[in-house]
C-alpha positions as CSV (number, residue, x, y, z in Angstrom):
1,X,-22.1,154.4,-33.4
2,X,-22.5,157.6,-35.8
3,X,-19.0,158.7,-35.4
4,X,-17.5,155.4,-35.9
5,X,-19.6,154.7,-39.0
6,X,-18.1,158.2,-40.4
7,X,-14.8,157.5,-39.7
8,X,-14.5,153.9,-40.3
9,X,-16.3,154.4,-43.9
10,X,-13.9,157.7,-44.6
11,X,-10.8,156.0,-43.3
12,X,-10.7,153.0,-45.8
13,X,-12.8,150.2,-47.5
14,X,-14.1,147.4,-45.8
15,X,-12.2,144.1,-47.2
16,X,-13.2,140.9,-45.4
17,X,-11.5,137.7,-46.2
18,X,-13.4,134.7,-48.1
19,X,-13.6,132.7,-45.0
20,X,-15.7,135.6,-43.1
21,X,-17.5,136.5,-45.7
22,X,-18.7,132.6,-46.3
23,X,-19.6,133.0,-42.5
24,X,-21.4,136.4,-43.2
25,X,-23.6,134.1,-46.1
26,X,-24.1,131.6,-43.9
27,X,-25.8,133.8,-41.4
28,X,-28.0,135.1,-44.9
29,X,-29.2,131.9,-45.7
30,X,-30.0,130.9,-42.6
31,X,-32.0,133.9,-41.8
32,X,-34.2,133.7,-45.2
33,X,-34.9,130.2,-43.7
34,X,-35.9,131.4,-40.3
35,X,-38.2,134.1,-42.5
36,X,-40.4,132.3,-45.1
37,X,-41.6,135.9,-46.9
38,X,-38.0,137.2,-46.6
39,X,-36.9,137.6,-50.8
40,X,-33.2,138.8,-50.4
41,X,-31.1,139.9,-47.7
42,X,-27.7,140.9,-48.3
43,X,-24.6,142.9,-46.3
44,X,-22.4,146.2,-46.9
45,X,-20.1,148.2,-45.5
46,X,-21.0,151.6,-45.2
47,X,-19.8,153.1,-48.2
48,X,-21.9,150.1,-50.4
49,X,-19.6,147.1,-50.8
50,X,-20.7,144.4,-50.9
51,X,-19.9,141.8,-48.2
52,X,-22.2,138.7,-48.8
53,X,-25.7,138.4,-50.8
54,X,-28.7,136.1,-51.0
55,X,-31.0,138.3,-52.9
56,X,-31.8,135.9,-56.3
57,X,-33.0,138.2,-59.3
58,X,-32.1,141.5,-57.7
59,X,-28.6,143.5,-58.6
60,X,-27.5,143.1,-55.6
61,X,-24.5,145.9,-56.0
62,X,-27.4,148.5,-56.8
63,X,-29.0,147.6,-53.9
64,X,-25.6,148.3,-51.8
65,X,-25.2,151.7,-53.3
66,X,-28.5,152.9,-52.6
67,X,-28.2,151.4,-49.0
68,X,-25.1,153.4,-48.6
69,X,-26.7,156.5,-49.9
70,X,-30.0,155.6,-47.3
71,X,-27.6,155.2,-44.3
72,X,-26.0,159.0,-45.3
73,X,-29.3,160.6,-45.3
74,X,-30.6,158.3,-42.1
75,X,-27.2,159.5,-40.0
76,X,-27.6,163.0,-41.3
77,X,-31.3,162.8,-40.1
78,X,-30.4,161.5,-36.6
79,X,-27.7,164.3,-36.5
80,X,-30.1,167.1,-37.2
81,X,-32.9,165.8,-34.9
82,X,-30.8,164.6,-32.1
83,X,-32.5,161.5,-31.6
84,X,-29.5,159.2,-31.3
85,X,-27.4,157.0,-33.4
86,X,-28.5,155.4,-36.4
87,X,-29.7,151.5,-35.7
88,X,-32.1,150.6,-38.8
89,X,-34.2,152.0,-41.1
90,X,-37.6,150.8,-42.2
91,X,-38.9,151.6,-46.2
92,X,-42.6,150.2,-46.8
93,X,-42.8,147.5,-49.3
94,X,-40.6,146.0,-47.3
95,X,-36.8,146.9,-47.3
96,X,-34.9,147.0,-44.0
97,X,-31.6,148.0,-42.9
98,X,-30.0,147.3,-39.5
99,X,-27.0,148.5,-38.3
100,X,-24.2,145.5,-38.3
101,X,-21.7,146.3,-36.1
102,X,-19.8,149.7,-36.5
103,X,-18.9,149.6,-40.1
104,X,-21.8,147.4,-42.3
105,X,-25.3,147.2,-42.5
106,X,-27.5,144.7,-43.5
107,X,-30.1,145.0,-45.9
108,X,-33.5,142.7,-46.0
109,X,-36.0,142.8,-48.7
110,X,-39.5,141.0,-48.1
111,X,-42.8,140.5,-49.4
112,X,-45.7,142.8,-48.0
113,X,-47.6,140.1,-46.1
114,X,-44.6,139.8,-43.7
115,X,-44.7,139.9,-39.7
116,X,-42.8,143.3,-39.2
117,X,-42.1,142.4,-35.5
118,X,-40.9,139.0,-36.4
119,X,-38.4,141.0,-39.8
120,X,-37.2,143.3,-36.9
121,X,-36.5,140.5,-34.6
122,X,-34.8,138.2,-37.0
123,X,-32.8,141.3,-38.6
124,X,-31.5,142.7,-35.4
125,X,-30.1,139.8,-34.4
126,X,-28.6,138.6,-37.9
127,X,-27.2,142.1,-37.4
128,X,-25.8,141.8,-34.5
129,X,-24.1,138.7,-35.6
130,X,-22.4,139.8,-38.8
131,X,-21.1,143.1,-37.0
132,X,-19.7,141.1,-34.7
133,X,-17.6,139.0,-37.9
134,X,-16.9,141.8,-39.6
135,X,-15.7,144.0,-36.4
136,X,-13.4,141.6,-35.7
137,X,-11.9,141.6,-39.2
138,X,-11.4,144.9,-39.2
139,X,-9.7,144.5,-35.1
140,X,-7.5,142.4,-36.8
141,X,-6.5,144.4,-39.4
142,X,-5.9,147.2,-37.4
143,X,-3.4,145.7,-34.6
144,X,0.1,146.4,-35.5
145,X,2.5,143.1,-37.0
146,X,4.4,141.8,-34.0
147,X,8.1,142.4,-34.3
148,X,10.1,140.0,-36.3
149,X,12.3,138.1,-34.3
150,X,16.0,137.6,-35.6
151,X,17.0,134.8,-37.7
152,X,18.4,132.6,-34.8
153,X,18.8,129.6,-37.5
154,X,22.8,130.7,-38.4
155,X,26.0,131.8,-36.4
156,X,25.9,133.8,-33.3
157,X,26.1,137.3,-33.9
158,X,29.5,138.7,-32.7
159,X,30.5,141.2,-30.7
160,X,32.4,144.4,-31.8
161,X,35.6,144.4,-30.4
162,X,35.9,147.1,-27.6
163,X,38.5,150.1,-28.4
164,X,41.6,149.8,-26.8
165,X,45.1,151.9,-27.5
166,X,47.4,148.5,-27.6
167,X,47.3,147.2,-30.5
168,X,46.3,143.5,-31.1
169,X,48.3,140.9,-29.9
170,X,49.3,138.0,-32.6
């Protein structure tokens, strides 16, 4: 997981088409409806680019950039301690960040009275759903384009004449 996060973040920027970004936004809004004390939710690439956000009253770009920085520290910490790959990060107060597939993260902002167990349960589920959407976009982008077929609407192609020593007959 760590290797995939680094490779994908270093290789290209995450570009999500509008339809899939809307799917991610819909998931963020459903998550906020399921968890009452959740005050904001955003999905971003591992390098801090926003995929979708539902964070009223908060500068989403800044949160996405800080999430990318925190993710970098968390990944380095898991590397240094040998404790496995990055899955989630919790900051008291409550800010929770979850892996969302191999190239995105889900960051949740909540009031301090939130049920942390419920936050983790719902955050992990939404992170998995968002990860499926984003990873599917990346899979499609990485597939090579199918070879183009020749245009068959015109005349049939002519074969070249075979070489002979005889002069052409009139």
